[in-house]
N, C-alpha and C positions, 0 to 999 in steps of 0.2 A: 729527571733521570739522566744519567751521564751517557756519553757516547761509547761506541764500540769500535775498538781499533785492533790492529794486528801489526806486529813488527817481526821481520824475518831477515836474516842474512841470506843473500842469494848470489850465485856465481854469474859470470857474464853470459853463460849459456842457459841460465834459467833454473838451475838446480838449487834446492834448499837442503839437500842431503845427498851423500854419495851412494853408490851401489852397495849391495850386500850388507844391509843393516842387520845388526844382531844385538843380543844382550851384551856381548863382549865389545861390540863396536857400534854403539847406538846411532851414530851419525853416518855410518857407512864408510867405505874406503875413501879417504881424502876429505870427508865431510867436516872433520875438526878444523880444517884450514879456513872454513867459512866464519869461524868464531874467534880465531886467534887475535883479531883486532881489538877485542874488548877485555881480554883476560887481564891485561895490565892496567886497566883504568881504575882510578880511585873509586868511582861511583859503583862499578861492578864489584870491586873488592869489598866495599862497605856492605853491599847487599848480602854478601856471603860471610860476613863477620870478620873480614880481614882488614888490616890497616895498610896505609901507604898506597902507592900507585900513581899513575900519571894523571895530570889535570890538563885538559885542553878541550877542543871543540867536541871530540868524540865523547869524553866523559860528561860534559855538560848536556849533550843530547840524550845519552842513556839516562841520566838523572831526571831530565824533563819528561821522558817517555814513561818512566816508572813511578814518578812522584805521586800521582793521583789515581792509581789503579786500586779499585776496591774489590775486584774479583777476577779470577782467570778461568778460561776454558781451555782444555787441552785434550788431545786424543790419547787413547791407551798407549800407542807406541811411544809417545813423548814421555808418558809416565813410566813406561817400561814394565818389565816382568814377564814378557812372553805372551803368547796367545792362549786361548782356551780358558779353562777355569783358573781362578786366582791361586797363586802360591802366596798365602797371606804373610809369609815372612818378608816378601818384597814390599818395601816402603818407599820406592822411588830412588832416583839417582843421587839425591842431594843430602843424604845423611839425616841426622835427628832434627836439624834446624834448617829446613828448606828456605830459599831466598824470597818466597812469595809473601808471607806474613798476612795473608788474607785467605778467604775460602777459594779453593780450586776445584772446578767441576770437571771430572774426567769422563769422557765418553767411552762406554764399554757395552758389550753385549752380555756381560756376566756380573750379576749383582755382587756387591761387597759393602760391608758396613763402613760408615765414615771413619777416616783415619786422622786422628788429631795428633799434630806434631808440635814441637817447640816453636816459640816465636810467633804464634798466631796463625800458622798455616793449618788448614783442615782440608783434606782431600775428600770430596764427596763424589760418589760414583753414580753416573746417570746412565740408565739403560733404555730410555725412551726417546733418544734422538737429540739432534743438535738444537732444535728450537726449544725443547724443554730445558736443556742445559743452559742456553742463553737466557731464558726467562728466569731461571733460578739465580743465575749469576747477576742479572740486573737487579733482582730483588735484594740480593745480598750486598751489592755495591751501593745501592741508593743513588745519591747524586754523583758518586764517583764513577770513573771509567771502568769498563770491562775490557780486558785484553784477551784476545784469542791467541794462545801461545803456540799453537802448532800441534802436530806436524803438518805437512803439506796437505794431506787428505782433509784434515779438520778445517784448515783455512779455505781450501777449495769449496767444501760444502757450504761454508758461511758466505763466501763470495757468490756462489751460484744461487743461494737463497736470498741474496740482498740483505744480509744481516750485519755487514761491516760498514761503518761510516768512513774510516780513515785507514789507509794501508801505508805502512812505513817499510821501505825496502832498503837494506844496507847492502849496496852492490860491491862485492869483493872482486878484485881483478884477478880471478883465477878461472880456469875452464876445467870442469869436472868430467864432461863427456858422457856421463851416465848417472843414474840415481833417481831422485824424486823431483820431478819438475813441478813448479808451483802452479802453472797455468794449463796443465794437461786437461783437455776436455772442456775448458771454460774460456770465455772471452769477456771478462768484465770491462765495463766502460769506466775509465779512470781519467780524472782531471788533475794534472800536476799542480801542486800548491807550493812546493818548496824543494830546493836542492841545496845541500850543505856539503862542501868538500872537506873531508877529513884528510889526515896525513896518508892513510893507506886505503880508505874506503869512501865511497860516495853515498850520502844519505838522501833518499828520495821520499817525499811525502805526497800521497795522492788522495784526493777525495773520490770515494766510490759512488758513481752515479747510479741512481735507481733506473 
C-alpha cells in the first residue's frame, strides 16, 4: 500500500488561503498569490491539458509529486459549490476534464451520487468522515500514493489523526495577515527531510512523526 502525502503552498505567516473565501473568490483575498509560482510551469500546464511552459526545478518537483498519485482526498470547500444541500449543477472548479485523472474522495455532510468526469477523474462524496475517505482512497490507489489535497481543515484533520506520512510545504515569500492557518489548533511533530530552493519559492519536505 502506498504512502499518504499532502502538499500545500503556504505564506510566511502560515496561511494556505486568504480571508473571505467565497464561490467567487475560492482562495480568499490575496490567496491566489500563493499559487502563482506554478501557473507557468510545463508540468502544471500539462496536467491541465495545456502546452508550453517553463522547465526548471519547480516544474520537476511538481512532476515528481504528482507522478504516482492514485487517489486524492479533499474537503468540500476545495471542491466548492457552497454549503448545505448540493446544487448538482456544480461540478467543481476545473471544467469537464479536471487535472486529477484518478478517483477523488470529497468530504461532505451531504450525500451526492458519484460524479464521473472526462480524463479518468471521478468525484466520490464521503459522508462518514476522514478515516473512511482515506480508507476508500487507499483501496482505490492500491500501491500508488494518496494525496490529501486540501483545504486547510482537511489537512489539519489528517495531521491530528496521524494519517499523513509526508508533508510538502511550498513556502511563498508573502505575508497574508489573515485567512486559513494550516496549523491552527494542532502541533504535529515534523522531521525535515529536504529543502529545495526554487526561483521564487522554497520547497520543504517533512516526515510526519507519529
